[in-house]
Structures are given as C-alpha cells and as structure tokens.
VEXGUTI-438405 format. One record per residue (C-alpha): residue number from 1; x, y, z. Coordinates in steps of 0.02 Angstrom, whole numbers. Example, Ala and Ser with C-alpha at 12.3 -4.5 7.8 and 13.67 -1.06 7.14 Angstrom:
2
pt k 1; c1 615; c2 -225; c3 390;
pt k 2; c1 684; c2 -53; c3 357;
//
This chain:
281
pt k 1; c1 2116; c2 3560; c3 3871;
pt k 2; c1 2180; c2 3701; c3 3765;
pt k 3; c1 2291; c2 3647; c3 3635;
pt k 4; c1 2485; c2 3704; c3 3621;
pt k 5; c1 2528; c2 3833; c3 3516;
pt k 6; c1 2661; c2 3840; c3 3394;
pt k 7; c1 2849; c2 3919; c3 3437;
pt k 8; c1 2870; c2 4072; c3 3348;
pt k 9; c1 3063; c2 4029; c3 3335;
pt k 10; c1 3162; c2 4011; c3 3191;
pt k 11; c1 3343; c2 3976; c3 3154;
pt k 12; c1 3451; c2 4116; c3 3082;
pt k 13; c1 3549; c2 4284; c3 3112;
pt k 14; c1 3521; c2 4325; c3 3312;
pt k 15; c1 3395; c2 4468; c3 3329;
pt k 16; c1 3479; c2 4536; c3 3486;
pt k 17; c1 3679; c2 4484; c3 3521;
pt k 18; c1 3746; c2 4529; c3 3681;
pt k 19; c1 3924; c2 4491; c3 3672;
pt k 20; c1 4058; c2 4510; c3 3810;
pt k 21; c1 3976; c2 4620; c3 3912;
pt k 22; c1 4035; c2 4709; c3 4069;
pt k 23; c1 3980; c2 4823; c3 4220;
pt k 24; c1 4055; c2 4915; c3 4346;
pt k 25; c1 4006; c2 5054; c3 4470;
pt k 26; c1 4126; c2 5166; c3 4535;
pt k 27; c1 4100; c2 5180; c3 4722;
pt k 28; c1 4214; c2 5319; c3 4757;
pt k 29; c1 4387; c2 5313; c3 4878;
pt k 30; c1 4451; c2 5225; c3 4696;
pt k 31; c1 4340; c2 5071; c3 4739;
pt k 32; c1 4222; c2 4985; c3 4622;
pt k 33; c1 4088; c2 4837; c3 4628;
pt k 34; c1 4096; c2 4734; c3 4472;
pt k 35; c1 3917; c2 4694; c3 4447;
pt k 36; c1 3930; c2 4599; c3 4282;
pt k 37; c1 4077; c2 4482; c3 4187;
pt k 38; c1 4094; c2 4442; c3 4009;
pt k 39; c1 3910; c2 4398; c3 3967;
pt k 40; c1 3868; c2 4346; c3 3783;
pt k 41; c1 3693; c2 4262; c3 3723;
pt k 42; c1 3587; c2 4294; c3 3573;
pt k 43; c1 3409; c2 4305; c3 3556;
pt k 44; c1 3330; c2 4250; c3 3395;
pt k 45; c1 3187; c2 4315; c3 3319;
pt k 46; c1 3020; c2 4271; c3 3396;
pt k 47; c1 3094; c2 4187; c3 3525;
pt k 48; c1 3063; c2 4215; c3 3725;
pt k 49; c1 3233; c2 4204; c3 3794;
pt k 50; c1 3235; c2 4194; c3 3988;
pt k 51; c1 3389; c2 4277; c3 4117;
pt k 52; c1 3364; c2 4170; c3 4288;
pt k 53; c1 3490; c2 4158; c3 4402;
pt k 54; c1 3512; c2 4190; c3 4597;
pt k 55; c1 3485; c2 4356; c3 4686;
pt k 56; c1 3602; c2 4502; c3 4643;
pt k 57; c1 3690; c2 4387; c3 4478;
pt k 58; c1 3646; c2 4543; c3 4378;
pt k 59; c1 3520; c2 4506; c3 4243;
pt k 60; c1 3417; c2 4664; c3 4272;
pt k 61; c1 3562; c2 4725; c3 4249;
pt k 62; c1 3600; c2 4658; c3 4109;
pt k 63; c1 3420; c2 4706; c3 4048;
pt k 64; c1 3439; c2 4893; c3 4081;
pt k 65; c1 3592; c2 4901; c3 3977;
pt k 66; c1 3514; c2 4814; c3 3821;
pt k 67; c1 3371; c2 4940; c3 3863;
pt k 68; c1 3475; c2 5088; c3 3866;
pt k 69; c1 3455; c2 5131; c3 4023;
pt k 70; c1 3635; c2 5097; c3 4070;
pt k 71; c1 3796; c2 5085; c3 3972;
pt k 72; c1 3911; c2 4944; c3 3981;
pt k 73; c1 4088; c2 4968; c3 4041;
pt k 74; c1 4146; c2 4837; c3 3917;
pt k 75; c1 4074; c2 4744; c3 3782;
pt k 76; c1 3949; c2 4779; c3 3660;
pt k 77; c1 3746; c2 4725; c3 3611;
pt k 78; c1 3676; c2 4739; c3 3425;
pt k 79; c1 3491; c2 4747; c3 3395;
pt k 80; c1 3452; c2 4703; c3 3202;
pt k 81; c1 3624; c2 4727; c3 3191;
pt k 82; c1 3642; c2 4904; c3 3250;
pt k 83; c1 3732; c2 4933; c3 3416;
pt k 84; c1 3635; c2 4990; c3 3537;
pt k 85; c1 3684; c2 5152; c3 3630;
pt k 86; c1 3550; c2 5222; c3 3732;
pt k 87; c1 3359; c2 5216; c3 3753;
pt k 88; c1 3264; c2 5201; c3 3579;
pt k 89; c1 3088; c2 5142; c3 3542;
pt k 90; c1 3152; c2 4995; c3 3442;
pt k 91; c1 3160; c2 4919; c3 3631;
pt k 92; c1 3009; c2 4929; c3 3737;
pt k 93; c1 3027; c2 4893; c3 3929;
pt k 94; c1 2902; c2 4829; c3 4041;
pt k 95; c1 2926; c2 4853; c3 4225;
pt k 96; c1 2885; c2 4758; c3 4383;
pt k 97; c1 2803; c2 4931; c3 4453;
pt k 98; c1 2656; c2 4982; c3 4379;
pt k 99; c1 2687; c2 5132; c3 4238;
pt k 100; c1 2491; c2 5192; c3 4182;
pt k 101; c1 2459; c2 5373; c3 4221;
pt k 102; c1 2341; c2 5377; c3 4336;
pt k 103; c1 2244; c2 5524; c3 4245;
pt k 104; c1 2240; c2 5428; c3 4082;
pt k 105; c1 2120; c2 5295; c3 4052;
pt k 106; c1 2168; c2 5150; c3 3993;
pt k 107; c1 2156; c2 5176; c3 3780;
pt k 108; c1 2222; c2 5331; c3 3821;
pt k 109; c1 2384; c2 5262; c3 3907;
pt k 110; c1 2398; c2 5160; c3 3756;
pt k 111; c1 2388; c2 5277; c3 3626;
pt k 112; c1 2528; c2 5394; c3 3730;
pt k 113; c1 2688; c2 5322; c3 3637;
pt k 114; c1 2593; c2 5333; c3 3467;
pt k 115; c1 2534; c2 5507; c3 3517;
pt k 116; c1 2697; c2 5583; c3 3579;
pt k 117; c1 2789; c2 5477; c3 3422;
pt k 118; c1 2660; c2 5581; c3 3304;
pt k 119; c1 2563; c2 5438; c3 3248;
pt k 120; c1 2418; c2 5521; c3 3159;
pt k 121; c1 2232; c2 5511; c3 3274;
pt k 122; c1 2135; c2 5384; c3 3169;
pt k 123; c1 2290; c2 5261; c3 3173;
pt k 124; c1 2323; c2 5263; c3 3342;
pt k 125; c1 2160; c2 5234; c3 3387;
pt k 126; c1 2158; c2 5073; c3 3283;
pt k 127; c1 2325; c2 5029; c3 3341;
pt k 128; c1 2262; c2 5065; c3 3532;
pt k 129; c1 2107; c2 4967; c3 3489;
pt k 130; c1 2188; c2 4802; c3 3419;
pt k 131; c1 2322; c2 4801; c3 3569;
pt k 132; c1 2177; c2 4828; c3 3716;
pt k 133; c1 2105; c2 4676; c3 3641;
pt k 134; c1 2238; c2 4577; c3 3610;
pt k 135; c1 2274; c2 4593; c3 3806;
pt k 136; c1 2070; c2 4579; c3 3830;
pt k 137; c1 2033; c2 4741; c3 3923;
pt k 138; c1 1917; c2 4793; c3 3767;
pt k 139; c1 1790; c2 4792; c3 3907;
pt k 140; c1 1893; c2 4928; c3 4012;
pt k 141; c1 1961; c2 5041; c3 3873;
pt k 142; c1 1866; c2 5189; c3 3952;
pt k 143; c1 1920; c2 5146; c3 4152;
pt k 144; c1 2064; c2 5221; c3 4244;
pt k 145; c1 2198; c2 5120; c3 4311;
pt k 146; c1 2150; c2 5154; c3 4473;
pt k 147; c1 1994; c2 5038; c3 4437;
pt k 148; c1 2085; c2 4905; c3 4394;
pt k 149; c1 2178; c2 4770; c3 4478;
pt k 150; c1 2343; c2 4734; c3 4476;
pt k 151; c1 2362; c2 4612; c3 4329;
pt k 152; c1 2239; c2 4721; c3 4216;
pt k 153; c1 2376; c2 4856; c3 4243;
pt k 154; c1 2518; c2 4756; c3 4187;
pt k 155; c1 2422; c2 4699; c3 4044;
pt k 156; c1 2371; c2 4893; c3 3995;
pt k 157; c1 2561; c2 4903; c3 4017;
pt k 158; c1 2603; c2 4760; c3 3904;
pt k 159; c1 2465; c2 4841; c3 3771;
pt k 160; c1 2533; c2 5000; c3 3787;
pt k 161; c1 2733; c2 4948; c3 3757;
pt k 162; c1 2680; c2 4849; c3 3610;
pt k 163; c1 2594; c2 4977; c3 3511;
pt k 164; c1 2723; c2 5054; c3 3500;
pt k 165; c1 2792; c2 4914; c3 3378;
pt k 166; c1 2936; c2 4893; c3 3454;
pt k 167; c1 3080; c2 4756; c3 3384;
pt k 168; c1 3103; c2 4675; c3 3534;
pt k 169; c1 3004; c2 4665; c3 3724;
pt k 170; c1 3101; c2 4698; c3 3870;
pt k 171; c1 3025; c2 4618; c3 4037;
pt k 172; c1 3099; c2 4645; c3 4195;
pt k 173; c1 3019; c2 4528; c3 4340;
pt k 174; c1 2838; c2 4590; c3 4259;
pt k 175; c1 2728; c2 4488; c3 4367;
pt k 176; c1 2813; c2 4462; c3 4530;
pt k 177; c1 2707; c2 4605; c3 4641;
pt k 178; c1 2567; c2 4490; c3 4594;
pt k 179; c1 2472; c2 4357; c3 4683;
pt k 180; c1 2496; c2 4173; c3 4635;
pt k 181; c1 2339; c2 4144; c3 4555;
pt k 182; c1 2354; c2 4295; c3 4443;
pt k 183; c1 2539; c2 4279; c3 4414;
pt k 184; c1 2495; c2 4108; c3 4317;
pt k 185; c1 2348; c2 4173; c3 4224;
pt k 186; c1 2462; c2 4312; c3 4165;
pt k 187; c1 2588; c2 4196; c3 4108;
pt k 188; c1 2467; c2 4101; c3 4011;
pt k 189; c1 2402; c2 4265; c3 3920;
pt k 190; c1 2562; c2 4320; c3 3888;
pt k 191; c1 2607; c2 4141; c3 3781;
pt k 192; c1 2446; c2 4194; c3 3671;
pt k 193; c1 2504; c2 4402; c3 3643;
pt k 194; c1 2673; c2 4339; c3 3598;
pt k 195; c1 2613; c2 4220; c3 3483;
pt k 196; c1 2476; c2 4337; c3 3413;
pt k 197; c1 2607; c2 4494; c3 3401;
pt k 198; c1 2759; c2 4385; c3 3348;
pt k 199; c1 2855; c2 4464; c3 3463;
pt k 200; c1 3030; c2 4437; c3 3512;
pt k 201; c1 3057; c2 4447; c3 3718;
pt k 202; c1 3189; c2 4449; c3 3824;
pt k 203; c1 3140; c2 4415; c3 4007;
pt k 204; c1 3204; c2 4435; c3 4173;
pt k 205; c1 3122; c2 4316; c3 4324;
pt k 206; c1 3186; c2 4239; c3 4477;
pt k 207; c1 3063; c2 4118; c3 4474;
pt k 208; c1 3113; c2 3960; c3 4418;
pt k 209; c1 2963; c2 3883; c3 4356;
pt k 210; c1 2877; c2 4053; c3 4256;
pt k 211; c1 3049; c2 4040; c3 4184;
pt k 212; c1 3024; c2 3858; c3 4110;
pt k 213; c1 2819; c2 3897; c3 4061;
pt k 214; c1 2872; c2 4065; c3 3969;
pt k 215; c1 3064; c2 4033; c3 3883;
pt k 216; c1 3119; c2 3944; c3 3724;
pt k 217; c1 3291; c2 3964; c3 3798;
pt k 218; c1 3366; c2 4020; c3 3974;
pt k 219; c1 3499; c2 4087; c3 4006;
pt k 220; c1 3559; c2 4058; c3 4167;
pt k 221; c1 3672; c2 4165; c3 4256;
pt k 222; c1 3795; c2 4144; c3 4412;
pt k 223; c1 3804; c2 4249; c3 4570;
pt k 224; c1 3903; c2 4396; c3 4559;
pt k 225; c1 3998; c2 4455; c3 4443;
pt k 226; c1 3846; c2 4390; c3 4353;
pt k 227; c1 3906; c2 4297; c3 4203;
pt k 228; c1 3819; c2 4168; c3 4079;
pt k 229; c1 3845; c2 3982; c3 4172;
pt k 230; c1 3735; c2 3874; c3 4047;
pt k 231; c1 3608; c2 3918; c3 3917;
pt k 232; c1 3457; c2 3793; c3 3925;
pt k 233; c1 3338; c2 3757; c3 3799;
pt k 234; c1 3159; c2 3704; c3 3850;
pt k 235; c1 3171; c2 3549; c3 3716;
pt k 236; c1 3049; c2 3441; c3 3825;
pt k 237; c1 2898; c2 3557; c3 3764;
pt k 238; c1 2949; c2 3482; c3 3571;
pt k 239; c1 2949; c2 3639; c3 3489;
pt k 240; c1 2799; c2 3707; c3 3536;
pt k 241; c1 2733; c2 3830; c3 3667;
pt k 242; c1 2632; c2 3777; c3 3805;
pt k 243; c1 2455; c2 3856; c3 3831;
pt k 244; c1 2430; c2 3800; c3 4003;
pt k 245; c1 2525; c2 3763; c3 4151;
pt k 246; c1 2451; c2 3574; c3 4183;
pt k 247; c1 2507; c2 3533; c3 3999;
pt k 248; c1 2676; c2 3594; c3 4078;
pt k 249; c1 2658; c2 3491; c3 4245;
pt k 250; c1 2596; c2 3344; c3 4139;
pt k 251; c1 2756; c2 3352; c3 4010;
pt k 252; c1 2910; c2 3223; c3 4019;
pt k 253; c1 3049; c2 3300; c3 4060;
pt k 254; c1 2970; c2 3455; c3 4147;
pt k 255; c1 3036; c2 3389; c3 4306;
pt k 256; c1 3189; c2 3355; c3 4267;
pt k 257; c1 3227; c2 3523; c3 4192;
pt k 258; c1 3167; c2 3616; c3 4365;
pt k 259; c1 3270; c2 3487; c3 4445;
pt k 260; c1 3446; c2 3527; c3 4351;
pt k 261; c1 3387; c2 3727; c3 4375;
pt k 262; c1 3376; c2 3716; c3 4545;
pt k 263; c1 3548; c2 3598; c3 4567;
pt k 264; c1 3614; c2 3769; c3 4483;
pt k 265; c1 3533; c2 3886; c3 4605;
pt k 266; c1 3575; c2 3792; c3 4754;
pt k 267; c1 3756; c2 3777; c3 4692;
pt k 268; c1 3764; c2 3958; c3 4661;
pt k 269; c1 3702; c2 3999; c3 4850;
pt k 270; c1 3836; c2 3871; c3 4919;
pt k 271; c1 3991; c2 3981; c3 4807;
pt k 272; c1 3934; c2 4123; c3 4910;
pt k 273; c1 3992; c2 4078; c3 5066;
pt k 274; c1 4177; c2 4051; c3 4969;
pt k 275; c1 4177; c2 4263; c3 4933;
pt k 276; c1 4128; c2 4388; c3 5062;
pt k 277; c1 4137; c2 4529; c3 4925;
pt k 278; c1 4131; c2 4592; c3 4745;
pt k 279; c1 4213; c2 4745; c3 4795;
pt k 280; c1 4379; c2 4782; c3 4709;
pt k 281; c1 4516; c2 4895; c3 4726;
//
C-alpha cells in the first residue's frame, strides 16, 4: 500500500482571501439574478481548498471571479495581499473541457505560455520537460493531443498551467468529463503533483468523494444565491494527504464526513422547493 504523503498547508496569513463577494447579473427590463451573496473564505499557502455545493450554487462563478474572468458586484478578493482585478498569470486556470492546441505537440503546448511571456528557449524547454515528467507524460512529449486519452489531455493542461508559475492553481471540475476509473487515477495523480510542486489549489467540484479525497478544507455553499453555509476541514486524515482511495475508504471518520456533507446537500435540495426563482426586481 502506498504511504500517505505529508500535507503542505501551514498556519499563517492567507494566500487567497475572498471577502464579502457578491455577483448579480442584469437580465434587462430592470430584472437581475443574484448568483452569489456575501461569500467569504481564505485559502492558505500550499492548501487544497474545494468549493462544493448543489448545482447552481455559484461555485464556478466564484472561481471565475478569482480568475479575473468576471468582476464581482460587491466585495473584494486578494491574492498575496494584492486585490484581484482581471486575469493575470499569477492565477492559472484548468477547465473541465480539454484546452490543448491540436496542432502543437505536448511539449509545445506546455511551452506555449512561457513562450508568449518571453521566457528564453532553453529555460522554457527545461521547465516544460520538468512538468511533463511531473504529470508522467515524458514518453508522449512529442505526441499531439488527438493521440492522447482524455485523462492525458488534462495532464497536459495541468502541466502547461503549472509551467507558468502561478501563485494559485484554479480548477473547474477538471475531471468531470472522465470515466470513473480514469477519474480516480487522475485524483491520485493530482495529490502527487500538488505535493511535488507545492501548489496552492482552489478546486470546484460537485463530487462529494472527490472533495473529501483531494481537499484539506471544503467550503460548502448553499443554493442560489450562493453563500458559504459551512467550512469543513478533513480532520480524519490526521494532517496528511492520502495517496489512494483505498486509504480514504478505510480511514476512521471518512463515512461520517461524507454523511454530513450528504445531509447538507439534501437540506439544500429541500430548500429549493421553498423558493421558486432567484430573479429580483
């Protein structure tokens, strides 16, 4: 059995701070929809934090605002003490859909961001090789995306994002399109990647087991308008990250946490019957 690895999260000031963030969308005719309301949470250096909640709770909206792809209507977000305004290379994004360039090899895909940022050729080739090795694709570095499986294509996306040296890695349901077997293999690989790269990660998922396995901390969001209902620390891991799903399933406290989150999810589903629409005038 693989030995659990040590978590890299340490106490101290927050790497990412989200403070009172809200988001409204204008639908026209003086009608708006409130997607997110007064969301606040922190992510510490080296931590994996998961945003979890019912469908439509605004977790992807929060992630997109942290990425700078959308602006909050209210509140503010800070990365390394600097307020977030628009996209920046300090925030690397991995999407659910495959985003590799079909006409470039794996190595050229991983080099792409460094090339447009002016990194010298020798340096970017060394960095690309390092991160390709990290995601276990060295044998496929000269292959094209169309020649790779879905899981391998996501590994390319992760390597390309990490090669740009972001302060935080943002992941929007990155394994959601994969089959069950490939998904848990990618989750286990992700633990190794985070440990070796010392990455800080904010992950959006709808999968309870995925959140528990990957995350050091889970921010559970209520249904729309989404807000933070509860923050859960995966204490049953004993301050470690587990390297395999078998270890998680065998660990005391796993099922209790899974049941608690399922109860929260069902409670939010019941509350959905009490309010017909989030649209306001």
